[in-house]
N, C-alpha and C positions, 0 to 999 in steps of 0.2 A: 337594209337589214340592221336591226339593233345589235350593238356589241356591248358586252359587259366589261367592267374594269379589268377582269382577269384575262381578257382577250377572247372569250367565248362568244359565239353568236347566240341569240335567243333561241330557245327550244319551244315546243308546243305550249308550255305553261308560262313562257316569258323568259326573263333574264334569270341569272343564278339566284338572285335575292328571292324571286318568286318561288323557285324550287326549294330553297332553304326554308322559307317560312311555311311552305306546304309540308315539308318533312317534319318540322317542329310541331305543327298542328297534328299530323298523323301520329307522331310519337305519343302524344297525350292520351290516345285511346288504345295504344298497342304496347304493352310492357315489353314484349320481346323485341320490338323495333327500337324501343327506348334504350336498349343495351348499347347501341351505337351512338348515343347522343354526344358523348364527349369527342369521339373522333370526327363526327359530323361538324360540330361547332369549331373545333380546332382547324380542320381542313378548310372550312368556309372562311374563317377569319384570316387564315394565312393566304388564301387565294384572293381575298378582298381586304387587304390590310387597312385601307382607308376607313373601313367600318369597325376596326378594332382599336383597342388601346395599345399603343406602342409598348408599354411596359409589360404587357402580357404575352406578346408574340413569341418571345424566347421560350417561355414556359410551354406555350402551345406547340411550338416546334419540337421541343423535347418530349412532350406527351405523345406526339405522333410516333416518334422514334421508339419510345417505350412500348407503345401499343403494338407496333409491328414486331418488335423484338420479343416481348413477353406474352402478348396475346390479351384477349378480352378479359378472361377471368382474373388475370394479374392486375389489369387496369382497374377493374371493379373493386378488387381488394384494396388497392392503394387509395382509390376514391373514398371508400368507406372509412379507411383510416384517417384520411384528411378531414372528412366530415366530423368524425369523432373528436379530432384535435381542435376543430373549429367551434365546438360547443362552448357556451358561456361558462360552463362548469369546469372545462378542461383548462381554459386560459392558455392554451398553447398556440404557437404560431404554425404557419404552413410548413410542412416537412419537405424540404427540397432534396433530401437524400436520395429518394428513388429516381430522380431525374438527373442527378449530378453526373452520372457516367456518360450521358448523351451529349452530342455536339451542340454547341450553342447556335442560335440563329445566325446565319451568315450576315455580315455587315453589308449594307447597300440597300438598294431599292428592290421592290418586289420584282420577281422575274417577269410578271405580266403575261405569261403564257404557260398553259398547263395541258398535258396530253389528255387528261380526264377532268371534266368540270361538272358542276351541278346541273347546268342547263342541258347536259348530255345524258343525264340519268333517265332511264326509261320509266314511264308512268303509264299504267294501264288499269282499267277497271277501277278508276278513282283511287289508286294506291301505288305506292312505291314497292310494296311487298307482294305484288300480284302473283309472283312466281315463287314465293316462299321467303322465309327469313334468311336462310343460308345464302340464297342468291343475292338478296339485298346486301347482306354482309360482305359478300365478295365484291360487289360494286363499290361499297364504302371503302373497302381495302384498296381498290384500284384508285379511288380518289386520294386516299392518304398517300399511297406510293407516288402518285403523280405530283402531289403537293411537295413532298420531301425531295423528290428528284429535281423539280424545277428550282426549288430554293437552293439545293446543293450546287446547281449549275452557276449560281451567283457567286459561290465561294471559289469556283475554279478559275 
């Protein structure tokens, strides 16, 4: 049986990367599903840090904490603020203030094992939102929680 870098075994769609790319594809045609884009990307890269840029992992770890603490609407507001600051007319840098209160990424190597992984996501009727967007969001929340939990175990 094939095993992913995060320790998960392959699911019906393949390894976690197959699920991740399928989610990204489905998001392009479903604006409601796209709301979870940032948590999906951050969780995936933290579970598979070999596919990420090391310099961004700390910010992604903090984003996930912010998301669980403040919720989706707050995350979207901050993202819009960041996009506005990033325009060529604004000439501003990335605003780190919203993420500053959150714990940095623990030093060390990836935990390598997570209680919820991408290859464990249910997929039915050619979709991840087969049972509604709220249910999909709860599954993404579980991935985020599992990602933070495993990384926090590295700190302990």
